[in-house]
C-alpha positions as CSV (number, residue, x, y, z in Angstrom):
1,M,5.5,11.1,37.1
2,T,3.0,13.9,36.9
3,Q,1.6,14.9,40.3
4,K,-2.1,14.8,40.6
5,P,-3.4,18.4,41.2
6,S,-4.9,19.1,44.6
7,A,-8.7,18.7,44.9
8,D,-8.8,22.3,46.1
9,D,-6.4,23.8,43.6
10,P,-6.4,27.6,44.5
11,R,-5.9,28.6,40.9
12,F,-9.5,27.6,40.1
13,H,-11.2,28.4,43.4
14,H,-13.2,31.5,44.5
15,E,-14.6,32.3,47.9
16,I,-17.8,34.3,47.4
17,W,-17.2,36.6,50.4
18,T,-13.6,37.3,49.7
19,G,-13.4,36.8,45.9
20,P,-10.7,35.0,43.9
21,T,-7.7,33.5,45.6
22,I,-4.4,35.1,45.1
23,E,-3.5,32.2,42.8
24,S,-6.6,32.5,40.7
25,A,-6.5,36.3,40.2
26,D,-4.2,36.1,37.3
27,V,-5.6,32.9,35.8
28,V,-8.0,33.2,32.8
29,S,-10.4,30.3,33.2
30,G,-13.8,29.6,31.8
31,I,-14.8,27.5,34.8
32,Y,-14.0,27.6,38.5
33,Y,-15.3,26.3,41.8
34,V,-16.9,28.7,44.4
35,E,-17.5,28.4,48.1
36,N,-20.8,30.2,48.3
37,H,-21.8,28.9,51.8
38,N,-25.0,27.3,50.5
39,G,-26.0,23.7,51.3
40,Q,-25.4,21.0,48.7
41,C,-27.7,20.9,45.7
42,S,-30.2,18.0,45.5
43,Y,-30.7,15.4,42.9
44,G,-34.0,17.0,42.1
45,E,-32.4,20.4,41.4
46,L,-29.8,18.8,39.1
47,A,-32.5,16.7,37.3
48,L,-34.4,20.0,36.5
49,D,-31.2,21.4,35.0
50,F,-30.7,18.3,32.8
51,Q,-34.4,18.2,31.8
52,M,-34.3,21.8,30.6
53,A,-31.1,21.1,28.6
54,A,-32.7,17.9,27.1
55,N,-35.7,19.8,26.0
56,L,-33.6,22.6,24.4
57,V,-31.6,20.0,22.4
58,I,-34.8,18.2,21.4
59,E,-36.3,21.5,20.1
60,A,-33.1,22.1,18.1
61,C,-33.3,18.7,16.6
62,Q,-37.0,19.1,15.7
63,R,-36.3,22.5,14.2
64,N,-33.6,21.6,11.7
65,G,-32.8,17.9,12.0
66,L,-29.3,18.4,10.8
67,G,-26.5,16.4,12.4
68,N,-26.5,13.3,14.6
69,W,-28.5,14.1,17.7
70,T,-28.7,10.5,19.1
71,A,-25.9,10.7,21.7
72,P,-26.6,14.1,23.2
73,I,-30.4,13.7,23.3
74,S,-30.2,10.1,24.7
75,H,-27.5,11.1,27.3
76,L,-29.5,14.1,28.6
77,V,-32.8,12.1,28.8
78,R,-31.1,9.2,30.5
79,Q,-29.3,11.4,32.9
80,T,-32.5,13.2,33.8
81,L,-34.2,9.9,34.5
82,E,-31.3,8.7,36.6
83,L,-31.3,11.9,38.7
84,R,-35.1,11.9,39.1
85,L,-34.9,8.3,40.3
86,K,-32.2,9.1,42.8
87,A,-34.1,12.1,44.0
88,L,-37.1,9.8,44.7
89,L,-34.8,7.2,46.3
90,E,-33.2,9.8,48.5
91,Q,-36.7,10.9,49.7
92,I,-37.5,7.3,50.5
93,G,-34.4,7.2,52.7
94,Q,-35.7,10.4,54.4
95,K,-38.9,8.5,55.1
96,G,-37.0,5.6,56.8
97,G,-36.8,3.3,53.8
98,E,-33.7,1.3,53.1
99,I,-31.7,2.6,50.2
100,G,-28.0,1.9,50.8
101,T,-25.0,3.7,49.4
102,K,-24.5,1.1,46.6
103,M,-27.8,1.8,45.1
104,I,-27.6,5.6,45.3
105,R,-24.3,5.4,43.5
106,S,-25.5,3.0,40.9
107,H,-26.4,3.8,37.3
108,D,-28.8,0.8,37.1
109,L,-32.1,2.5,36.3
110,K,-34.2,-0.6,36.5
111,A,-32.8,-1.6,39.9
112,I,-33.5,1.9,41.3
113,W,-36.9,2.0,39.7
114,T,-37.9,-1.4,41.0
115,H,-36.8,-0.5,44.5
116,C,-38.7,2.8,44.5
117,S,-41.9,1.5,43.0
118,D,-42.0,-1.5,45.3
119,W,-41.5,0.7,48.3
120,L,-44.2,3.2,47.2
121,V,-46.7,0.3,46.7
122,R,-45.9,-1.3,50.0
123,S,-46.2,2.0,51.8
124,G,-49.7,2.6,50.5
125,Y,-49.2,5.4,48.0
126,R,-51.5,5.6,45.0
127,F,-48.6,5.2,42.7
128,R,-50.1,2.5,40.5
129,E,-53.0,4.8,39.7
130,D,-50.7,7.2,37.9
131,A,-51.7,7.3,34.2
132,R,-48.1,8.1,33.3
133,L,-46.9,4.8,34.8
134,A,-46.9,2.8,31.6
135,Q,-44.8,5.4,29.7
136,T,-42.4,5.7,32.6
137,E,-41.9,1.9,32.8
138,R,-41.5,1.7,29.0
139,L,-38.8,4.4,28.9
140,I,-36.8,3.0,31.8
141,E,-37.0,-0.5,30.4
142,A,-35.7,0.7,27.0
143,F,-32.8,2.6,28.5
144,H,-31.9,-0.3,30.7
145,A,-31.9,-2.7,27.7
146,I,-29.8,-0.3,25.5
147,D,-27.5,1.3,28.0
148,P,-27.7,-0.5,31.4
149,T,-24.4,0.9,32.8
150,G,-24.8,4.5,31.6
151,D,-21.6,4.6,29.5
152,L,-22.9,4.3,25.9
153,F,-23.9,7.9,25.3
154,R,-21.3,9.4,27.5
155,F,-18.4,7.7,25.7
156,G,-19.8,6.6,22.4
157,I,-18.5,3.0,22.9
158,S,-19.9,1.0,25.8
159,N,-18.4,-1.9,27.7
160,Q,-21.6,-3.8,27.0
161,T,-22.1,-5.9,23.9
162,A,-24.9,-6.6,21.5
163,F,-25.0,-9.0,18.5
164,G,-21.5,-10.1,19.5
165,K,-19.9,-6.6,19.3
166,Q,-19.3,-3.8,21.6
167,K,-22.2,-1.4,21.6
168,S,-21.7,1.9,19.7
169,Y,-24.0,4.9,20.0
170,D,-24.2,5.3,16.2
171,K,-26.2,2.1,16.1
172,V,-28.9,3.5,18.4
173,G,-32.1,4.9,16.9
174,F,-35.1,6.7,18.3
175,R,-38.6,7.6,17.3
176,L,-38.6,11.2,18.5
177,E,-42.3,11.7,18.9
178,I,-42.6,8.7,21.2
179,L,-39.4,9.6,23.1
180,V,-40.6,13.1,23.7
181,S,-43.9,12.0,25.0
182,D,-42.5,9.3,27.2
183,F,-39.8,11.6,28.6
184,S,-42.3,14.3,29.5
185,A,-44.6,11.8,31.2
186,S,-41.8,10.1,33.1
187,D,-40.1,13.2,34.3
188,A,-43.4,14.7,35.5
189,S,-44.4,11.4,37.3
190,L,-41.1,10.8,39.0
191,Q,-41.0,14.5,40.1
192,H,-44.5,14.2,41.5
193,W,-43.8,11.2,43.7
194,E,-40.6,12.6,44.9
195,T,-42.5,15.8,45.9
196,V,-45.2,13.8,47.7
197,L,-42.6,12.4,50.0
198,L,-40.7,15.7,50.4
199,R,-43.9,17.6,51.3
200,E,-44.8,15.0,53.9
201,T,-41.5,15.5,55.6
202,I,-42.0,19.3,55.4
203,A,-45.5,18.9,56.8
204,V,-44.1,17.1,59.9
205,E,-41.5,19.8,60.4
206,M,-44.1,22.6,60.0
207,K,-46.7,20.7,62.1
208,W,-49.3,21.0,59.3
209,D,-52.4,18.8,59.4
210,K,-52.7,19.4,55.7
211,D,-50.2,20.8,53.3
212,P,-51.5,24.2,52.2
213,F,-49.5,24.4,49.0
214,F,-49.4,20.9,47.5
215,D,-52.0,18.3,46.7
216,P,-50.5,14.8,46.6
217,N,-53.6,13.5,44.7
218,N,-53.3,16.0,41.9
219,F,-51.9,13.7,39.3
220,P,-53.4,12.2,36.1
221,K,-55.1,9.0,37.0
222,L,-56.0,5.8,35.1
223,A,-59.5,5.8,33.8
224,I,-60.2,2.7,35.8
225,D,-59.0,2.5,39.4
226,A,-55.9,0.3,39.8
227,P,-56.6,-3.0,41.6
């Protein structure tokens, strides 16, 4: 029986102050893990990384159109949405809202979205006035219907079924012009409302009466005020 390698295998670990371990010094590896003495990254930081990657792949698809771009584009867009939602959920937790470990570990976009949007509305935020809301809801609903468990674009074959068969990524299509517009709007909207909560927490810590660097009401609004 093959022994599972240690989670801190010294062959692939570096310590930023002391450099490579003795074991890793002679190992040629394209990837390794570093102790850099920083805090953990946030969901928001990682969402930005995936958003930039998604946009680059979309640009490549628009430029030449060669190949099947469905899985990589869909995976990157869906992953960005999931991370943005979890960043928002995490900030709700920082504000005292109930989030629970089950939801933060879930891949259920609709459940996370419903929880976050309900909390924002109950807490009096002007969330429903955001002109990007319809596009955000549309994109989340679409991904939830097509890939509810987040495995379709990662593995190509999903555990979910449709039309009596296991779902396969090669049966998914997209209208790129709509997808790009909805993705841009959704990413910006989710990032804004996460930042609203984050900046409120910072304002308390800094004892600000008003945030000098961020305006929570600076978002595109519906032409008619929401009821």
